[in-house]
PAGUKE-300041 format. One record per atom (N, C-alpha, C): x, y, z. Coordinates in steps of 0.1 Angstrom, whole numbers, padded with zeros to 4 digits, always signed. Each point is the difference from the previous one (the first is absolute). Example, Ala and Ser with C-alpha at 12.3 -4.5 7.8 and 13.67 -1.06 7.14 Angstrom:
BEGIN
+0132-0057+0078
-0009+0012+0000
+0009+0012+0000
-0004+0011-0007
+0009+0011+0000
-0008+0011+0008
This chain:
BEGIN
-0225-0576+0478
-0012-0003+0000
-0008+0010-0009
-0007-0007-0007
-0009+0010-0010
-0017+0002+0004
+0000+0011+0005
-0013+0004+0008
-0007+0002-0011
-0014+0000+0004
-0011-0004-0006
-0005+0014-0011
+0003+0012+0010
+0001+0012-0008
+0007-0001-0009
+0013-0007-0002
+0009+0004-0013
-0004-0009-0012
-0007-0012+0003
-0006-0005-0009
-0011+0002-0005
-0008+0012+0004
-0012+0002-0003
+0002+0009-0016
-0004+0001-0011
+0001+0004-0012
-0004+0018+0000
+0006+0005-0002
-0003+0017+0001
-0009+0002-0014
-0013+0004+0004
-0008+0007-0008
+0004+0008-0011
-0003-0007-0016
+0006+0011-0009
-0006+0014-0001
+0009+0008-0005
-0006+0018+0001
-0011-0003-0008
-0007+0012+0004
-0015+0002-0011
+0004+0012-0007
-0001-0004-0012
+0003+0016-0011
-0012+0005-0004
-0002+0011+0005
-0009+0009-0008
-0002+0002-0010
-0013+0000-0007
-0001+0003-0011
+0004+0017-0004
+0006+0002-0014
+0003+0015+0000
-0013+0007+0000
+0001+0014+0005
-0013+0008-0005
+0002+0003-0015
-0017+0000-0003
+0004+0004-0016
-0001+0011-0002
+0004+0004-0012
+0005+0013-0004
-0012+0009-0001
+0003+0014+0001
-0016+0008+0001
-0007+0000-0014
+0011+0001-0012
-0012-0002-0011
-0010-0015-0002
+0008-0010+0006
-0008-0014+0003
-0015+0002+0008
+0004+0011+0014
-0010+0002+0006
-0010+0010-0006
+0003+0012-0006
-0009+0006-0008
-0007-0005-0011
+0004-0009-0003
-0006-0009-0010
-0010-0011+0006
+0001-0004+0009
-0008-0007+0007
-0013+0007+0004
+0004+0012+0005
-0010+0008+0005
-0009+0005-0012
+0004+0002-0010
-0004-0001-0012
-0010-0006-0002
+0005-0011-0001
-0008-0013-0005
-0011-0002+0011
+0003+0006+0013
-0013-0005+0010
-0013+0010-0005
+0004+0011-0005
-0012+0011-0002
-0009-0007-0011
-0013+0000+0008
-0015-0002-0008
+0002+0006-0016
+0001-0006-0008
-0002+0000-0016
-0013+0012-0001
-0010+0002+0010
-0010+0010-0006
+0005+0012+0006
+0010+0002+0010
+0006+0012+0002
+0010+0007-0010
+0001-0008-0011
+0008+0006-0011
-0008+0003-0010
-0010-0010-0003
-0007+0000-0015
-0011+0013+0002
-0005+0003+0014
-0010+0006+0001
+0002+0014-0002
+0010+0005+0003
+0004+0016-0004
+0007+0000-0011
+0005-0011-0006
+0004-0002-0011
-0013+0003-0013
-0010-0009+0003
-0013+0002-0005
-0005+0014-0002
-0001+0007+0012
-0008+0009+0001
+0008+0011-0008
+0014+0000+0002
+0009+0010-0008
-0004-0002-0016
+0003-0011-0005
-0002-0006-0015
-0014+0008-0003
-0015-0005+0008
-0016+0007-0003
+0005+0015-0002
+0006+0008+0013
+0001+0014-0005
+0008+0003-0011
+0012-0008-0006
+0007+0003-0011
-0004+0001-0013
-0011-0013-0003
-0008-0005-0012
-0010+0007+0000
-0005+0007+0009
-0014+0005-0002
+0001+0013-0009
+0008+0008+0004
+0003+0010-0016
+0001-0006-0010
+0004-0009-0004
+0007-0002-0014
-0016-0010-0003
-0007-0006+0006
-0012-0007-0004
-0011+0013-0006
-0001+0013+0008
-0004+0009+0000
+0001+0008-0013
+0011-0001-0004
+0005+0006-0016
-0004-0009-0010
+0004-0013+0004
-0005-0011-0010
-0017+0003-0003
-0006+0000+0012
-0014+0000-0001
-0006+0014-0010
+0005+0012+0005
-0001+0010-0008
+0000-0002-0013
+0014-0006-0004
+0004-0001-0016
-0008-0009-0005
-0005-0011+0006
-0006-0012-0009
-0013-0002+0000
-0010+0012+0009
-0012-0002+0000
-0009+0011-0008
-0009+0000-0006
-0008+0007-0010
+0001+0014+0007
-0001+0013-0006
-0003+0015+0005
-0012-0002+0006
+0000+0007+0015
-0014+0001+0006
-0004-0009+0004
+0007-0012+0004
-0003-0014+0007
+0006+0003+0016
-0006-0008+0007
+0000+0002+0017
+0003-0011+0003
+0004-0015-0008
+0000-0011+0004
+0015+0002+0008
+0002-0013+0006
+0011-0003+0009
+0008-0009-0008
-0004-0003-0009
+0004-0010-0009
+0002+0002-0015
+0010+0000-0004
+0002+0004-0016
-0008-0007-0009
-0012-0002-0001
-0007-0008-0009
-0012+0006-0008
-0002+0001-0009
+0010-0003-0011
+0012+0007-0003
+0009-0005-0004
+0015+0005-0004
+0001+0008-0009
+0004+0010-0002
+0001+0012-0011
+0015+0004-0001
-0001+0005-0010
+0016+0003-0002
+0000+0017-0007
-0014+0001+0002
+0001+0013-0008
+0009+0012+0006
+0004+0002+0010
+0006+0009+0012
+0012+0000-0007
+0005-0010-0004
+0016-0003-0002
+0000+0005-0018
-0016-0003-0005
+0003+0002-0017
-0002+0020+0002
-0005+0005+0011
-0004+0014+0000
+0012+0006+0001
+0009-0005+0012
+0011+0006+0002
+0015+0001-0009
-0001-0013-0006
+0010-0002-0011
-0004+0007-0013
-0009-0001-0006
-0004+0008-0008
-0004+0018+0000
-0008-0001+0007
-0009+0017+0003
+0011+0004+0009
+0005-0003+0010
+0009+0008+0006
+0015+0000-0001
+0002-0005-0013
+0014-0002-0006
+0008-0006+0010
-0004-0008+0008
+0013-0009+0012
+0009-0009-0010
-0006-0004-0015
+0011-0006-0009
+0013+0008+0003
-0002+0015-0004
+0010+0006-0001
+0007+0004+0013
-0007+0002+0009
+0008+0002+0016
+0008-0012+0006
-0004-0010-0004
+0006-0016-0001
+0014+0002-0004
+0000+0001-0014
+0011+0002-0008
+0009+0008+0006
-0004+0013+0003
+0008+0010+0007
+0005-0007+0011
-0007-0003+0010
+0005-0005+0012
+0012-0013-0002
-0004-0007-0009
+0012-0008-0004
+0010+0003-0004
+0000+0009-0008
+0012+0005-0005
+0007+0010+0012
-0006+0007+0008
+0006+0004+0011
+0007-0011+0013
-0009-0007+0001
+0008-0011+0009
+0013-0007-0004
+0000-0006-0012
+0010-0006-0005
+0013+0010-0003
-0002+0011-0004
+0008+0009-0004
+0005+0004+0013
-0007+0004+0013
+0009+0001+0016
+0004-0011+0005
-0004-0011-0005
+0005-0011+0003
+0014-0004-0002
+0002+0004-0015
+0012+0000-0003
+0011+0010+0002
-0004+0013+0001
+0008+0010+0004
+0006-0003+0013
-0011-0001+0010
+0003+0000+0011
+0007-0012+0005
-0001-0011-0009
+0010-0011+0008
+0015+0002-0008
+0001+0006-0011
+0013+0002-0007
+0009+0010+0008
-0008+0012+0007
+0007+0007+0004
+0006-0003+0013
-0012-0005+0009
+0003-0006+0010
+0008-0009+0002
+0002-0006-0009
+0012-0014+0000
+0012+0005-0002
+0001+0013-0007
+0012+0004+0000
+0007+0009+0012
-0013+0006+0007
+0004+0007+0015
+0001-0010+0006
-0007-0009+0000
+0003-0011+0011
+0014-0007+0000
+0004-0001-0009
+0011-0008-0003
+0014+0010+0005
-0002+0012-0001
+0010+0012+0004
-0003-0003+0014
-0009+0002+0005
-0005+0004+0016
+0005-0015+0008
+0001-0013-0009
+0006-0009+0008
+0014-0005-0001
+0006+0004-0014
+0013-0003+0000
+0012+0012+0002
-0004+0011-0001
+0008+0009-0001
-0002+0012+0015
+0013+0001+0004
-0003+0011+0014
+0007+0013-0008
-0010+0008+0005
+0005+0016-0003
-0003+0007+0012
+0003+0014+0003
+0000+0008+0011
-0017+0004-0001
-0007+0002-0009
-0012+0006+0004
-0010-0013+0000
+0006-0011+0002
-0011-0014-0004
-0010+0000+0016
+0005+0002+0010
-0007-0002+0010
-0015+0015+0001
+0006+0013-0005
-0008+0009+0000
-0010-0002-0015
+0006-0008-0008
-0011-0002-0012
-0010-0011+0004
+0004-0008+0009
-0010-0013+0003
-0010+0007+0008
+0006+0008+0008
-0011+0010+0011
-0011+0008-0010
+0006+0008-0007
-0007+0004-0013
-0013-0008-0006
+0007-0009-0004
-0013-0011-0004
-0010-0006+0008
+0005-0002+0014
-0007-0001+0011
-0014+0010+0001
+0005+0014-0001
-0005+0009+0008
-0012+0004-0013
+0004-0002-0012
-0008+0004-0013
-0012-0010+0001
-0002-0012+0009
-0013-0004-0001
-0010+0005+0010
+0006+0011+0007
-0010+0007+0010
-0007+0012-0010
+0005+0001-0012
-0004+0011-0007
-0013-0006-0007
-0011+0009+0002
-0012-0007-0007
-0001+0004-0015
-0005-0009-0011
+0001+0006-0010
-0008+0016-0008
-0008+0000+0010
-0006+0013-0003
+0009+0011+0003
+0008+0000+0007
+0010+0014-0001
+0009-0004-0012
+0002-0009-0008
+0008-0001-0013
-0007+0009-0014
-0014-0002+0003
-0008+0008-0013
+0005+0012-0006
+0002+0010+0012
+0004+0011-0005
+0014+0001-0007
+0009-0003+0003
+0015-0001-0007
+0001-0007-0010
-0011-0014+0000
+0002-0008-0012
-0009+0004-0012
-0014+0009+0005
-0007+0008-0010
+0010+0007-0006
+0009+0010+0009
+0006+0011-0005
+0012-0009-0010
+0006-0008+0000
+0009-0009-0007
-0002+0000-0016
-0015-0009+0004
-0002-0009-0012
-0010+0013-0010
-0003+0010+0007
-0007+0012-0010
+0012+0002-0008
+0014+0006+0009
+0008+0003-0009
+0008-0008-0010
-0003-0015+0003
+0005-0006-0011
-0009-0006-0012
-0013+0007+0002
-0013-0001-0011
-0002-0015+0004
+0000-0007+0010
-0006-0014+0006
-0014-0001+0005
-0006+0012+0004
-0015-0001+0004
-0008-0005-0010
-0010-0008+0004
-0010-0009-0008
+0009-0009-0006
+0012-0005+0003
+0006-0011-0005
+0002-0017+0009
-0002-0007-0002
+0003-0014+0011
+0013+0001+0005
+0006+0003-0010
+0020+0002+0003
-0002+0009+0015
-0004+0007+0002
+0001+0009+0010
-0006-0009+0015
-0010-0009-0001
-0004-0006+0011
+0008-0011+0002
+0007-0006-0012
+0010-0011+0000
+0012+0008+0010
+0004+0009-0005
+0012+0008+0008
-0002+0001+0018
-0012+0005-0002
-0003+0003+0015
-0001-0012+0007
-0009-0008-0003
-0002-0014+0005
+0012-0006+0004
+0009+0002-0008
+0015-0008+0002
+0011+0006+0007
-0003+0015-0002
+0006+0009+0015
-0004-0005+0014
-0014+0000+0000
-0007-0002+0010
+0006-0014+0007
+0000-0008-0009
+0004-0017+0007
+0012+0000+0000
+0011+0005-0003
+0014-0003-0003
+0006-0002+0017
-0003+0010+0007
+0009-0001+0012
-0002-0015+0007
-0015-0004+0003
-0002-0011+0005
+0007-0013-0008
-0001+0003-0011
+0002-0013-0011
+0018-0001+0005
+0006+0014-0003
+0015-0002+0001
+0005-0010+0013
-0009+0005+0012
+0007-0005+0012
-0004-0015+0004
-0013-0005-0008
-0001-0013-0002
+0011-0006-0008
+0001+0002-0011
+0011-0008-0008
+0013+0001+0005
+0005+0013+0008
+0011-0002+0005
+0002-0010+0011
-0011-0006+0007
+0002-0009+0008
+0001-0012-0004
-0009-0004-0013
+0001-0007-0007
+0014-0005-0005
+0004+0009-0004
+0014-0001-0008
+0014-0004+0013
-0002+0008+0012
+0008-0004+0010
-0002-0015+0006
-0014-0006-0003
+0002-0015+0002
+0005-0009-0010
+0007+0006-0010
+0008-0009-0008
+0011+0001+0004
+0010-0008+0001
+0013-0002+0003
+0010+0007-0007
+0007+0010+0006
+0008+0008-0008
+0011-0011-0007
+0005-0010+0000
+0009-0009+0003
+0000-0005-0013
-0017-0003-0009
-0006-0004-0010
+0004+0010-0013
-0001+0010+0004
+0010+0008-0010
+0011+0002-0001
+0007-0001+0012
+0013+0000+0000
+0004-0013-0008
-0005-0009+0003
+0002-0016-0010
+0001+0002-0017
-0013+0009-0002
+0001+0002-0013
+0008+0008-0004
+0007+0011+0003
+0008+0007-0005
+0013-0003+0000
+0002-0014+0010
+0014-0005-0004
-0003-0012-0010
-0010+0000-0005
+0001-0009-0011
-0001+0007-0014
+0000+0015+0003
+0000+0011-0014
-0012+0005-0001
-0012+0000+0008
-0007+0008-0002
+0001+0018+0004
-0004+0007-0007
+0001+0013+0006
-0014+0003+0013
-0002+0011+0001
-0010+0001+0013
-0014-0001-0007
+0002+0008-0014
-0016-0002-0004
-0004-0015-0003
+0008-0008-0004
-0003-0011-0006
+0000-0011+0012
+0005+0003+0011
-0002-0008+0011
-0011+0007+0006
-0002+0008+0003
-0015+0002+0002
-0012-0004-0008
+0002-0003-0010
-0012-0003-0009
-0001-0018+0001
+0011-0004-0001
+0004-0014+0001
-0003-0009+0013
+0006+0007+0012
+0000-0004+0011
-0011+0007+0011
-0002+0011-0003
-0009+0008+0013
-0012-0001-0005
-0003+0007-0012
-0014+0001-0002
-0010-0013-0001
+0005-0012-0007
-0010-0011+0005
-0002+0000+0014
+0007+0002+0008
-0004-0002+0016
-0009+0010+0006
-0002+0011-0010
-0010+0009+0004
-0011+0001-0005
-0006-0010-0004
-0014+0000-0010
-0013-0001+0009
+0003-0004+0016
-0013+0002+0008
+0000+0012+0002
+0012+0008+0006
+0002+0011+0004
-0004+0012-0013
+0003-0002-0014
-0005+0009-0012
-0012-0005+0001
-0009-0007-0002
-0012-0006+0002
-0009+0011+0012
+0007-0001+0009
-0007+0004+0011
-0001+0018+0000
+0011+0005-0006
+0001+0015-0003
-0008+0004-0010
+0000-0009-0011
-0007+0004-0015
-0014-0004+0004
-0008-0010+0010
-0012+0001+0002
-0003+0013+0008
+0003+0000+0011
-0002+0011+0008
-0001+0017-0012
+0009+0000-0009
+0000+0013-0006
-0012-0001-0011
-0002-0012-0006
-0011-0001-0008
-0014+0005+0008
-0001-0008+0009
-0016+0000+0007
+0000+0016+0006
+0010+0005+0004
+0000+0012+0007
-0004+0012-0013
+0004-0001-0009
-0001+0009-0014
-0011-0008-0004
-0009-0010+0001
-0014-0006-0004
-0007+0012+0005
+0002-0004+0014
-0014+0005+0006
+0001+0015+0002
+0013+0010-0001
+0003+0010+0003
-0009+0011-0004
-0010+0008+0004
-0009+0008-0003
+0008+0018-0004
+0008+0004+0013
+0002+0012-0002
+0009+0005-0012
+0010-0009-0003
+0010+0010-0011
-0010-0003-0017
-0008-0009+0000
-0007-0002-0011
-0009+0008-0001
-0007+0004+0013
-0008+0011-0001
+0003+0013-0002
+0016+0006+0001
+0002+0010+0001
+0007+0007-0010
+0006-0013-0006
+0008+0003-0016
-0004-0001-0013
-0013-0010+0001
-0009+0000-0009
-0012+0000-0003
-0003+0010-0011
-0015+0005-0003
-0008-0005-0010
+0007-0005-0013
-0007-0005-0005
-0006-0016+0002
-0013-0002-0004
-0008-0013+0005
+0010-0011-0007
+0005-0002-0014
+0007-0008-0006
+0011-0004+0008
+0005+0010+0009
+0014-0006+0008
+0001+0001+0013
-0016+0001+0009
+0002-0003+0009
-0004-0018+0005
+0007+0000+0012
-0001-0015+0008
-0011-0005+0007
+0001-0014+0001
-0014-0007+0010
-0004+0006+0011
+0007+0006+0009
-0003+0007+0012
-0007+0013-0001
+0008+0008-0012
-0009+0013-0004
-0011-0006-0005
-0005-0010-0009
-0011-0004-0009
-0011-0004+0010
+0003-0006+0013
-0008-0004+0011
-0005+0008+0004
+0005+0013+0003
-0002+0015+0004
-0013+0004-0007
+0003+0000-0013
-0013+0005-0009
-0009-0008+0000
-0002-0007+0008
-0014-0011+0001
-0006+0006+0013
+0005+0007+0004
-0010+0010+0013
+0001+0014-0002
-0012+0004+0003
-0004+0014-0002
-0001+0006+0014
-0005+0013-0001
-0008+0006+0012
-0012-0003+0002
-0012-0006-0011
-0012-0001-0001
-0004-0016+0005
+0009-0008-0010
-0002-0013-0003
+0012-0009+0004
-0001-0012+0003
+0009-0012-0004
-0005-0012-0006
+0006-0004-0011
-0005-0013-0010
+0009-0008+0010
-0010-0006+0009
+0006-0011+0008
+0005-0012-0009
-0006+0000-0005
+0001-0018-0011
+0014+0003-0008
+0002+0011-0005
+0011+0006-0009
+0015-0002+0007
-0004+0011+0011
+0010-0003+0013
+0008-0010+0003
-0010-0011+0003
+0004-0013+0003
+0006-0009-0011
-0006+0002-0012
+0008-0007-0010
+0010+0007-0005
+0004+0012+0001
+0013+0007-0003
+0012-0002+0013
-0007-0003+0014
+0010-0005+0011
+0007-0013-0003
-0009-0012-0006
+0000-0010-0003
+0010+0001-0010
-0001+0004-0012
+0012+0002-0012
+0011+0005+0008
+0000+0010+0008
+0013+0003+0004
+0007-0008+0008
-0007-0011+0012
+0005-0007+0004
+0006-0014-0004
-0005-0005-0011
+0001-0010-0006
+0018-0006-0001
+0003+0012-0005
+0013-0003-0008
+0011+0001+0009
-0005+0008+0011
+0013-0001+0013
-0003-0011+0009
-0012-0009-0001
-0002-0010+0006
+0007-0011-0009
+0001-0001-0009
+0006-0008-0010
+0015-0001+0001
+0007+0011+0000
+0010+0002+0000
+0007-0003+0016
-0008+0002+0010
+0004-0008+0013
-0002-0015+0001
-0011-0005-0006
-0001-0014+0000
+0015-0006-0008
+0005+0008-0008
+0009-0009-0005
+0012+0002+0004
+0003+0014+0005
+0013+0001+0009
+0002-0001+0014
-0013-0004+0006
+0003+0003+0017
+0011-0010+0007
+0004-0013-0009
+0010-0005+0006
+0014+0007+0001
+0001+0005-0011
+0012+0008-0003
+0001+0016+0009
-0013+0006+0000
+0000+0012+0009
-0001-0003+0013
-0003-0011+0009
+0006-0005+0012
+0011-0002+0005
+0006-0009-0011
+0018+0001+0005
+0006+0011-0006
-0005+0009-0007
+0010+0012-0003
-0004+0010+0010
-0008+0003+0006
-0006+0009+0012
+0009-0004+0011
+0001-0015+0003
+0003-0006+0011
+0014+0001-0001
+0007+0000-0011
+0014-0003-0004
+0006+0019+0003
-0010+0008-0002
+0005+0013-0001
+0001+0006+0012
-0010-0004+0009
-0002+0002+0014
+0014+0001+0008
+0009-0015-0004
+0012-0001+0009
+0013+0005-0007
+0006+0007+0009
+0014+0002-0004
+0008-0010-0001
+0009+0000-0011
+0007-0014-0004
+0012+0005+0007
């Protein structure tokens, strides 16, 4: 006999929905945050960041002696003064020459050294890498006396070549470490495939590896250019004549113990900053990619 209990249909098992992953939980918590909690701190930070730039533009564009908080009427007398009377045209040319030469020399030497560190094993490799890292703790001021003695023996004092060599030496350790990490991220099998096809090591590097290093080279080169463009100490110590000085030293000549020409100083600061801003505006995509790639060991 079939009992009533046997004829009853058993309830279907209830399946609990799986718990969402932690990343989804964090995303939901982030979406629930009020927008003003995000935009208010960012707005405050933006105001404090832009106020100094507006102040520089105000002094550079308003007439001398004016106390207005709005640069009106706009005048370019300060720019004309620093470019012609204060020889900022010559300072600008010297800075461009030093920056581009430092960029090329630092990139080429760091590329060769970084490839050796990434692809070859030798006994003192770890010690050499440690020495490169420790050199970053040495301030540039400690290098002034030995570099000055070397350049004096080589008759290079008051020559732009002395500043270029000093800037290159100062930039090489970090640049070499970064480029070695970029090269490690390129699979070694790509070079081996090129060797099988008949390429030697130099040709394989030029055809296979070098095109993949474009973001890294742009990052290292831009870092070397900006540092040499803004560096004050080496140009001050190794260059004596006015026609050999760079923009940071030229800005220093606008300040004296008795008075400071704020309008001319602000105009000179804008002239010094505009090229760097333009360069970073064009290379920011490759710069971010390059530094992020160099920060990860392949």
